[in-house]
C-alpha positions in Angstrom: 140.3 147.3 189.6 140.6 150.0 192.6 137.6 151.6 193.6 139.0 155.1 192.7 139.5 153.4 189.2 135.9 151.8 189.5 134.4 155.5 190.1 136.6 156.9 187.2 135.4 153.9 184.6 131.7 154.4 186.5 131.8 158.4 185.7 133.8 158.1 182.1 131.1 155.4 180.8 128.2 157.5 182.2 129.5 161.0 180.9 129.7 158.7 177.4 126.7 158.0 177.2 125.1 161.0 178.4 127.1 163.0 175.6 126.1 160.3 172.6 122.4 160.7 173.6 122.2 164.4 173.8 124.8 165.4 171.3 127.4 167.1 173.8 130.1 169.0 172.3 133.6 166.8 171.4 135.2 169.7 172.6 133.6 170.0 176.3 133.4 165.6 176.2 137.0 165.9 175.7 137.6 168.5 178.5 135.5 167.0 181.2 137.6 163.6 180.5 140.7 165.7 180.8 139.8 166.6 184.4 138.5 163.1 185.3 141.7 161.4 184.5 143.6 163.9 186.9 144.4 161.6 189.8 142.8 165.0 192.0 139.4 164.6 190.2 137.7 163.0 193.4 138.4 167.0 194.7 137.8 168.6 191.7 134.4 168.2 191.4 132.0 169.6 194.0 128.2 170.1 193.5 126.6 172.9 195.0 123.7 171.7 196.6 121.2 175.3 196.8 122.4 176.2 193.2 122.1 172.4 191.1 125.3 173.9 189.6 128.7 172.6 189.5 132.0 174.3 190.2 135.4 172.4 188.8 138.5 173.4 190.8 140.1 173.3 194.1 139.9 177.1 195.3 135.7 176.4 195.3 135.9 179.1 197.9 135.6 181.8 195.1 132.5 180.4 193.9 129.3 183.1 194.4 126.2 183.7 192.8 126.9 187.0 191.2 123.8 187.3 189.3 122.3 186.3 193.0 124.6 188.5 195.0 124.4 185.8 197.2 127.2 183.7 198.6 127.3 179.9 198.0 127.6 177.6 201.1 127.2 174.4 201.7 129.3 172.5 199.0 129.4 169.1 199.2 132.9 167.4 198.2 132.3 164.1 196.9 132.4 162.9 193.9 129.6 160.6 193.4 127.4 162.9 192.5 123.1 162.3 191.1 122.1 161.9 187.5 120.1 164.8 188.0 123.2 167.0 188.9 125.5 165.2 186.5 123.4 166.2 183.7 123.4 169.7 185.1 127.3 169.5 185.5 127.2 168.4 181.1 125.3 170.9 180.4 127.6 173.4 182.5 130.0 172.5 181.1 129.7 172.8 177.3 128.4 176.4 178.0 131.5 177.1 180.8 134.1 175.7 177.6 132.0 178.2 175.2 132.7 180.7 177.4 136.4 180.3 177.9 137.5 179.5 174.1 135.6 183.5 173.5 137.1 184.4 176.6 140.6 183.5 175.5 140.1 185.2 171.9 139.7 188.5 173.7 141.9 188.2 176.0 145.6 188.3 176.8 147.2 184.8 177.4 148.4 185.0 181.6 151.5 184.4 182.5 152.4 180.5 182.1 153.5 180.5 186.1 149.9 181.4 187.2 146.4 180.2 187.1 144.6 182.9 184.6 140.9 183.2 186.3 138.2 182.5 183.5 134.4 182.7 184.3 131.5 181.5 182.9 127.5 182.4 183.4 124.5 180.3 182.8 121.4 179.9 183.2 119.3 176.5 184.6 116.3 176.1 185.2 115.6 179.4 185.6 118.0 179.7 188.4 121.2 182.2 187.1 124.7 181.7 189.0 129.0 182.1 188.1 131.4 180.0 188.1 135.0 181.4 189.1 137.8 178.1 188.2 141.1 178.6 189.9 142.8 181.9 191.6 143.0 185.7 190.8 146.2 186.3 188.5 147.0 189.9 190.5 148.9 191.5 187.8 147.3 194.5 186.2 145.5 192.6 183.2 142.9 191.3 186.4 140.5 194.1 186.3 140.3 195.2 182.2 139.1 190.9 182.0 137.1 191.1 185.2 135.5 194.5 183.0 134.9 192.0 180.2 133.5 188.9 182.5 131.1 191.8 183.7 129.8 193.0 180.1 129.8 188.9 179.4 127.0 188.6 182.2 125.2 191.8 181.8 124.5 190.5 178.1 123.8 187.1 179.1 121.2 188.9 181.8 119.8 191.1 178.9 119.4 187.7 176.5 117.4 186.4 179.6 115.1 189.0 179.7 114.1 188.6 175.9 113.3 185.1 176.7 108.9 184.2 177.0 107.9 181.2 178.5 105.0 179.5 177.8 103.0 176.6 179.2 101.1 174.6 177.4 98.3 172.6 179.1 95.1 170.9 179.0 93.3 167.8 179.7 94.2 164.7 177.4 93.6 164.2 174.0 93.2 167.8 173.8 96.2 168.6 170.7 99.0 169.8 173.0 101.8 167.9 171.9 100.4 168.1 168.2 101.0 171.9 168.6 104.5 172.0 170.3 105.3 169.6 166.8 103.9 172.5 164.5 106.1 175.0 166.5 108.9 172.9 165.6 107.8 172.4 161.8 107.5 176.0 161.7 109.7 178.0 163.5 112.6 174.9 164.1 113.3 173.6 160.4 111.2 171.2 160.8 111.7 167.3 160.7 114.9 165.2 160.1 115.0 161.8 158.0 116.3 160.2 160.8 113.3 161.4 163.2 110.9 161.0 160.5 111.6 157.5 160.7 111.3 157.2 164.4 107.3 158.2 163.5 106.9 154.9 161.4 107.0 152.5 164.7 104.4 154.9 166.4 102.1 155.1 163.1 101.9 151.1 163.5 101.5 151.4 166.9 98.4 154.1 166.4 96.8 151.5 164.1 96.4 148.5 165.4 95.8 149.9 168.9 93.1 151.5 167.9 91.5 148.1 165.9 92.5 146.8 169.4 90.5 149.7 171.3 87.8 148.5 168.6 87.5 145.0 168.9 87.0 145.3 172.9 84.6 147.8 172.3 82.4 144.9 170.0 83.0 142.3 172.9 81.2 144.8 175.3 78.1 146.1 172.9 77.9 142.7 171.8 78.5 143.8 168.0 79.1 140.2 165.5 81.5 140.6 161.9 80.1 140.3 159.3 82.2 137.1 158.4 84.0 134.9 160.9 86.8 135.3 158.8 87.1 139.2 159.6 87.5 138.1 163.5 90.5 136.3 162.6 92.0 139.0 161.2 91.1 140.9 163.8 93.4 138.6 166.5 95.9 138.3 163.7 96.7 142.3 163.5 96.8 142.3 167.4 98.8 139.4 168.0 101.9 142.6 167.1 101.9 146.0 168.0 105.5 146.5 168.1 107.9 147.5 164.5 111.1 148.9 164.8 112.0 151.9 162.7 113.5 150.6 159.3 111.2 147.7 159.7 108.7 146.8 156.8 105.0 147.1 157.5 103.8 143.4 157.4 102.7 143.0 154.1 99.7 140.3 155.6 97.8 143.6 157.4 97.2 145.2 154.3 94.2 143.8 153.4 92.8 142.8 156.3 92.9 146.0 158.1 91.0 147.1 154.6 88.8 143.8 154.9 88.3 145.3 158.9 87.0 148.8 157.6 84.6 148.0 155.5 83.0 145.5 158.5 79.8 146.5 159.5 80.4 145.5 163.0 83.3 147.5 163.0 82.0 150.4 162.0 79.2 150.2 164.2 81.6 150.2 167.2 83.4 153.1 165.6 80.0 155.1 165.7 80.2 154.5 169.0 83.9 155.8 169.4 82.8 158.9 172.1 81.6 156.1 174.3 85.1 154.5 174.6 87.5 156.5 174.1 88.7 156.1 170.7 91.6 158.2 169.0 90.3 159.9 166.2 93.2 159.7 163.7 92.3 156.1 162.9 90.2 157.5 159.9 93.3 159.8 159.0 95.7 156.6 158.9 92.9 154.4 156.7 92.6 157.3 153.9 96.9 157.0 153.7 97.0 152.9 153.3 98.4 152.3 150.5 101.4 155.3 150.7 101.6 153.9 154.7 102.1 150.1 153.0 104.7 151.2 150.8 108.9 149.9 150.6 110.2 153.1 152.1 108.1 154.8 153.5 109.4 158.0 155.4 106.0 159.5 157.4 105.2 163.2 156.3 104.5 165.9 158.2 100.5 165.1 158.3 101.4 161.8 159.5 103.9 163.0 162.5 101.4 165.7 163.5 98.2 162.9 163.5 100.5 160.4 165.2 99.4 159.8 168.9 102.2 159.5 171.3 101.6 160.0 175.0 103.4 162.4 177.1 105.1 161.6 180.0 107.2 164.2 181.6 107.9 167.4 180.2 108.4 168.1 176.2 110.5 171.7 175.5 111.3 173.3 172.1 112.3 177.1 171.7 112.6 179.0 168.8 113.0 183.0 167.3 109.8 184.3 166.9 110.4 188.1 165.8 112.9 190.0 168.5 112.3 187.3 171.4 112.9 183.8 171.9 109.7 181.5 172.8 110.3 178.6 175.2 107.5 176.6 175.5 106.7 173.2 177.6 104.2 170.3 176.9 103.5 168.2 179.8 101.2 165.3 180.5 97.8 165.7 180.1 96.6 163.0 182.0 95.3 162.3 185.1 98.5 160.8 186.1 101.0 163.7 184.6 99.6 165.9 186.4 101.3 166.4 189.6 104.3 166.8 187.5 103.4 170.5 186.4 103.8 172.2 189.7 107.6 173.4 189.4 107.1 174.7 185.8 104.3 177.3 187.2 106.9 179.7 188.3 107.5 182.9 186.1 105.6 181.7 183.2 104.6 184.6 180.7 101.8 182.8 179.1 99.4 180.2 180.1 98.4 178.3 176.8 95.4 175.9 177.3 94.3 173.6 174.6 90.5 172.3 175.0 89.1 169.3 172.3 85.9 171.2 171.9 84.9 168.2 169.9 85.1 166.2 173.3 81.7 167.1 174.5 80.3 164.0 173.9 83.2 162.0 174.8 84.8 160.0 177.3 88.1 160.2 179.3 91.1 157.6 178.3 91.9 157.2 181.8 88.1 157.2 183.1 85.4 155.9 180.5 82.8 157.5 183.4 84.3 161.3 182.5 83.5 163.4 179.9 86.2 165.3 178.2 84.6 168.7 178.2 83.7 168.8 182.3 87.5 167.5 182.9 88.9 170.5 180.6 86.5 172.9 182.6 87.5 171.7 185.8 91.0 171.9 185.3 90.8 175.6 183.9 89.0 177.1 186.7 91.5 175.6 188.9 94.9 176.7 186.9 93.8 180.0 185.9 92.8 180.9 189.3 95.9 180.0 191.1 98.3 182.1 192.5 101.2 181.4 189.5 99.3 182.8 186.8 98.0 185.9 188.3 100.4 188.4 185.8 100.8 185.5 182.9 98.6 186.4 179.9 95.9 183.5 179.3 95.4 181.9 175.6 92.7 179.3 175.1 92.8 177.3 172.1 89.1 175.7 171.5 90.8 172.9 169.2 89.9 169.9 166.7 87.2 172.6 165.1 87.2 170.2 162.1 85.5 167.5 164.1 83.3 169.5 166.4 82.0 170.6 162.7 81.5 167.0 161.1 79.7 165.4 164.7 76.9 168.6 165.8 74.4 167.5 163.5 74.2 164.3 165.1 75.1 164.2 168.5 73.7 167.5 170.3 75.1 169.4 173.0 72.1 169.3 175.3 72.2 165.4 175.4 75.7 165.5 177.2 74.3 167.6 180.1 74.9 171.1 178.4 71.4 172.0 179.1 71.6 175.2 179.5 72.8 175.8 175.7 69.8 177.1 174.2 71.4 178.0 170.3 70.4 176.3 166.9 71.7 172.5 167.7 73.8 172.1 164.7 74.8 175.7 164.8 78.8 175.6 165.3 79.2 179.4 165.5 76.9 179.7 168.1 78.1 176.2 169.9 81.8 177.1 169.8 80.9 180.4 171.1 79.0 178.8 174.0 81.6 176.7 175.0 84.3 179.5 175.2 82.1 181.6 177.3 82.0 178.5 179.8 85.3 178.6 180.0 85.7 182.5 180.1 82.8 182.3 183.0 84.6 180.2 185.4 87.5 183.1 185.8 87.6 184.6 189.6 88.9 187.3 188.0 86.0 189.1 185.5 88.6 191.9 184.6 91.2 189.4 183.5 91.3 189.1 180.1 91.1 185.6 178.2 92.6 185.4 174.3 90.1 183.0 173.0 91.3 181.0 169.6 89.4 178.7 167.7 92.0 176.1 166.0 92.7 172.8 164.2 96.4 172.1 165.9 96.6 169.7 162.6 96.0 172.1 160.3 100.1 174.1 159.8 99.3 177.5 158.4 96.3 177.9 160.2 98.5 177.2 163.9 101.2 179.9 162.2 99.2 182.6 161.9 97.0 181.8 165.5 100.8 182.2 166.9 101.2 185.4 165.6 98.0 186.4 166.8 99.2 185.0 170.0 102.7 187.2 169.8 100.9 190.1 169.0 98.7 189.7 172.2 101.8 188.7 174.5 103.8 192.0 173.2 100.2 194.3 173.3 99.9 193.2 177.0 103.0 194.3 178.3 106.3 192.5 177.6 107.8 195.4 175.3 110.2 195.3 178.1 111.6 192.5 176.8 112.6 194.1 173.3 114.6 197.3 174.5 
C-alpha cells in the first residue's frame, strides 16, 4: 500500500471509529468520505491553528473569521491532523452539512458550470467562526444569498447569547456528578435502557470496593470477624470486582455480603468510616440487595444517582429551561483533576459550588490526614476570589443534608476543629447556618452576593425546585438580556 493510500486508509478508519462512538450523522460521514476519497484530498483539508477549526476546499484564502472580524493566517496545509483537531473537524462538518442542506432548500441552484458559494458558521469551544467553500459566483444571485447567510449568522449569534454556562465545582465526594445526572433525569429525558445497563458494573464495583475499604480498615484497626468463615467470605468477594454490563451478578456473593453486613467487626469498622473515606452509598445498596441480585436487573434512577464513579476530565450536559439554554460542566474534584479546570473558567455566567456538609468529620480519599470540610473551604476561597468569577453568579450548595442530620447528634462539630461553633451540638439548622456563614466569610468582596441552598443531590424533586430557584436568581442578577 502506498503512503498516500495508507494515509487515506488511516483517515477513513479513524473517522469511522469516531463516528460510531459519537453518533455522527450518516450524511456528514458520507460527505467527508467523499472528500477524502478524491485524489486531491490531501490538498483540500486545511487546519487553521489559531481557530481550532477546519477549512475544506481549495480556495482557503477566502476563509475569514467573520464573527470575530479577523483574518485567518497561518494555515497549515497537511493531511495529518491531530486527534483534537480531527474531532473538531467532524463536529464542524456535521453542522456544515446541516447548513448546506438548509441553504440548498432556500436558495436557487447556481449554474452547474460554476461553483456555488456556501458558508457555514459554527461555535466551538467558545470561538465563533465562519467557513467559505469554493469560489464566489459573481452572478446576480450572490447578493441575495449573502444576505441570507448574514441572517443565519445573526441568528446564530442571537442563539449563542441565550446560552448560560454553569460550571460545577467542588472537592471530591461533594455530589457534583450526582447533580449532573439529576439534570439529565429532569431536563434531558433520563437514561435509556442501554445507558442503564452501563451502570450495572458500576453498582457491582461500588459494593465490592466498599467492602475492600472496610477490610483494609479492619486490618489497621485490629478488628476481628465474628467467625473465621466471614473472613473467607470477605476474601472471596474481593477476588473479583469487574462485571460486564449484561453479566449476571455472582449468586454466591449474595449470602456472603449479607453475612458480612451483620458481622460485628464489619459494623465497628463502618462506624469509623469517616476516618478512612468510606463511600456513603453502601447502606443504600445493601438495602436494595434483593432487587439488585435478581435476574435481568437494570439500575433504576436512584441506583444511578447513588453510584460512585470518579470524574476524570470534563463532563457536559445541555438543557433548555424557559427561554434559556443551560450548558453545565462537571469537572473532577480530586486534587489530581483540578489542574484541568482552568480553561473552563472563561465566560462563566454561574459558578455552582458543591460542598458535602456531612464531610466536616471525614477524611479525604486522597489524603487520610486531610479534612473534607477544610479542603472545601480552601478550594472555595481560592476560586471565588479569582478574577475569572468577578462577574459570575455564585451559587453554593451545602449538599448531603440528610447524612448531616443523621450524624450530627453523635459526631459534634467542635470535636473536629470547628471550635468557633457555639450553637446547640445537635441542632442541624444552627450547624448548617454556621457552615454557610463560614463559606460566605471567605469572600474578599463582602458586597458580592452568594446564594446558598441546602440540598440532597439524590432527591430529584428537591434538586428540581432548587434549580428553578437558581434560574430565577441568574435572570434577576442581570442575565435578562439573553431573552431580549
